[in-house]
N, C-alpha and C positions, 0 to 999 in steps of 0.2 A: 225208184230207188230199191235196191235189193233188200229183201227181208233178212234180218240178222237173228242170231240166237237170242240176243238181248231183247229184241222185239217180241219174240215168242215168250220169253220169260215174263215180260211185263204183262202181256195179255193173260197168261196162265196164272199170274199172281205168285210166282216163285222167284227165287234168286237166280241170277245168271249162272252161279255155280251149280245149282240144282239142275237147270236146263242142260248144262254141259255134261253132267253125269248121265242124263237121259240119252243125249245124242251120241255119247261115247260108249254107251252100253255098260256103264259102270254100276256096281251095286251102291246101295245107300239111299235109294229113293223108293217109297212105297208104290205098290202097283197102281193105286188110284191116281196118284200124282203123275206117275210115268205115263199112264194112258191119256191123262188130260193134256199133258205137254205135247205128246205125239199127235193127238187129235188136232190141237190148235196149230201145230206146225204144218199139218196137211192143209188145214183151212187157209192159212196165210201163204201157202206155197213155199215154205222154207225147205230148201234142199239140204240134205245131210247124208253122209255115208253111214248106212246102218252097220253097226258092229255088234258082235256077240260079246257078252260080258267077259271081261278079262280073266285070266287065270287067277284063282284064288291065292292069296298069300296069308300067312299067319303072323305077319309083322304089323305092329302098331308103331307109328312114329310120333315121338314127343319132341316138339320144337320149342326150345327155350329162347325167347326173344329178349335181347338186351339192348336198351337204348343208351343208358348211362352206366349201368352196372352198379349204381349206387344203392339200388333197392334189391334187385335180383342178384343173389350171390350164393356162396357156399354157406348158407346159414341153416340152422335147424328147421326154420319155418319151411324153406323150400325143399330141404332134404326129406321132411315128412310128407310134403305134398307129392313129391316124386315117388316116394316109397308107396304111397297109396295108389298111384298110377301103375307102378310096377306090379304090386301084388294083385291088383284087380285084373291086369292084363293076362296073367297066367291063370287066374281063377276063371276067366271067361273063355279059356281054351285057345288063346293066342300064345304062340311059343316064343315070341321074341319082342322085346321092347327096344327100339332103336332110338337113341337120344342124340339130337343135333342142336347146336347153338347157332343162333342167327344174330349177327351184330349189325346194328343200324349204321355204324360208321364205316363198315366195309362194303365191298362191291355186292350189291343185291343180286345182279345177274349171275355172278359166279357162285354165290351161295345157293341160289335157286336151282342152278344146274346140278349141284351136288345133292340137293334134296330130291330132285326128280329121279336121280339114280337109285334112290331107295325104293324098292318095290314094297309098298305098304298097303294095307287094307283101309287105313284111315289115319287121321292126324289129330293129336291133341296139341293145341297151341297155347303154351304158357305165356299169357299176354299182359302180365302185370305192368310192364313199362311201355306197352304199345299204345299207339294212337289209331283212331279209326282209319286214317289215310294209309296206314301201313298194311291193312288187312288184305286188300285186293290182290296183291302179289301172291299171297298164299291160297286164295280162292282159285287162282289159275292152275294150281297143281291138280285140280280135278278129282279129288277124292273126298269122301265124307270127313268133316272136321268139326271139332268141338273146341270152343274157347274156354280157357281155364283162368280164373282169377282176374277177369275183366269182362266188360261188355260194352257194346257200342250202339248208341241210339239209332244211328243211320245204317246199321248192318243187322238185318234180321237173321242172326246166326245163333245156334245153340251155345249156351254158355253156363258155366258153373261158377258162382261168385259167393263172396261173403256178404251178408246183410250188414254192411258197414254203418249205414246211417242209423239203423235200429240199435246196433251194438254200441255206438257212441252215445246215443240217447240213453240207453240202458245204463252205461257206465256213469254218465252225468247224474242220472237219477239215483244211482247207488251212492254217489258222493253226497248228494243232497240229503239222502236218508241218514247220513252220518253227521248231519248238521252243518254242511258246507253250503254257503250261499254264493260267494264270489269264487267261481271255478275258472281258472285259467286253462289255456290250451297250448301245449307244446307241439308246434306244427312244423313238419319237415319242409325244408327249402325245395326239395324235389317233389314236384306236384304230379302225383299219379292219381288215377280215379279213386283208388281205395282211400287215400288220405283226404281227398276233397269231399268224399261222401262222409267220412268220419267228422270232418269239420262241420258239415251241414247238420249232422245229427247232434253234435255238441251245441251248436248255435240254437237249434230248435229247442233243446232242453233248457238252456240258460237264459234265453231271451225273455225279458220281463221279470226274471228272478233276481238278477244281479242288483245289489243294493244301489239306491239312489238313481235308479233308471239308467245305470251305466251302459255304455256301448260295449257289447261283447268283443268287438274287434280290438278294443284296447287291452284285452286280456290275452291276446295271442302273442306268443313268443316264437319267432321263426328261428329254427336251429338246423344244423346239419343232420343228414340222415344216418351217419355212422355214430357209434358211441363217442369217439374222440371229437368228431365235429360238433355233436350236440353239447358235449362238455365245454368245449372252447366257446361256443356261441352263448351258452347259458352263463358262463363266467362273465363275458362281456356285458350281457344284459344286467346281471346282478350288480355290476360295478356302477351302473348308472340308474338303477331302479331299486331304491331301498324298500319301498312299499310293495308287498306281495299279497296275492290272494291266499286263502287258507288251503287251497287245493289246486292241483294241476292234473288234467287228463292229457296223455301223450298219444301221438299217432301210433306208436308201437313200443315194445319193451326195450328195444335198442336205444331209442331216444330217451325213454324214461330213465334208464340206467345211467346214461351220460349226464343227464340233468340232475339226478340225485347226487352224483359225485360232486358236481359244481356247487349245488346248494350246501352240501355239508362242508365243502372247502371254504365257503364264505360264511360259515358259522350258523347256518340255518339247520335246525334239527328236523329230521324226517322220521316219523310223521308229526312230532309234537308241535313244530312251528308251521310246517307245510306238508300236506299229504300229497302223494303222487300215485297215479294209476296208469297202467300201461294197456297194451292191446296185443294179442297174439298168443300169450302164455308160452313163450319160448322156454326151453329147458333151463336157460340161464336165469330166468325170472326168480326161481327159488333161491339163487345164490347171490342176488343183489343184497346189499346191506342198507336198509332192512329188506327182507324178502318182499317181492313186488306183488301187490294186488293188481289183477289184470283181467282181460277178457279172453277166455279160451276160444280158439277157433278150431273146429274139427278138421284139421289139415289133411290127414290121411283119408278121411271120409270124402272130402272134396275131390281128391284125385280119383278115388274109386268111383264116385258118382259120374265123373267125366268119362271114364272108361265104359261104364254101363250105358250111358247115353250114346256114345260113339258106336258101340256094338249094335244098338238098336238101329242106328242109321245105316250101318254097314249091311245089316240083314234086311233092310227095307221094312222094318216093323213100325215105322211112323207113317203119318199121313201128310208129310210135307210141312208140318208146322214147326216153327222155331220156338224153343223154350228157353227161359232163363230160370235156373234153379238157384235159390239163395239159401245158404246155410246160416243158422242163427248162432252167434257167439253166446257165451254165458259167463257170469262173474265168477272169478276165482279169488277168494279172500285170503290175503296174507297179512303182512304187518306194516305195509307202507301207507295205510290210511287210518287216521285217528277219528274215533267217534268224539265229536267236540263237546258233548255234555259230560264227558269223563273228566275228573280233575287231572290237571297236568302235574307231572313230577316236579 
């Protein structure tokens, strides 16, 4: 059986995409890794057409992947993330940032053809709504790539992510420091990795703390991922659940805002009766009534970090290792959380 590029990649301990870059003469692979792959190819008898490195281009391609579009949208969170990518692109000496959308429900082959027509030095893949099985089609584009706002255990690829689990743990402990023991969780019906990791962080924090040995799962309220969807689902929940915890942590600020509206409409005072805490620190968080306590995510810094890593790959300044860089959120205190040992009005 003929030796394939994938066989060479496996023996060399690199991804098929890295081996492809080597055999196609593309930049983005360190000299040591390139030499090792070529040496193993010779040992295994793998035949390939040697190519000179392709003409340099000053374009970076940002691909925004949309599966449902219910999470990734024209929101301030993603606007700031993209701005961070854009600013860092020009600061790094690249003259153009090309932005393309990839829709899971449309023809993949046609969209990939369009992406292949963009002559770029490297790709940043905004993968918030992506699954691991979706990544291979982008690896075949054969240029250096960094994943932004997601990571995949089965894919050893460079990624820049939020430390969601620690952030949710930190938010839960902040609520505990304010005297809250029974802390509920407002969880999106759209399950992306960010939200699943936040649920895990919340559960780790509240496990064993909830009164009477209660099951944390009983404190989860599943709601829509939009403000209106969260509002309507929270209304339905409140109509059948008169007993509430003293505080809720939400997957993000959008959900928190919708649920606060529902709570107030059903006569629950926020924060006097129920405290609510969000995640992301969207610009709108300050304008929620009451202003929302939340976790700040350094969104522009994440985008910039993705560009810096991509440039290192393009220039071959790495040693073939894949890295996952996590940015830490921090608490932003506003007025939606009550310290319970204070006298109520």
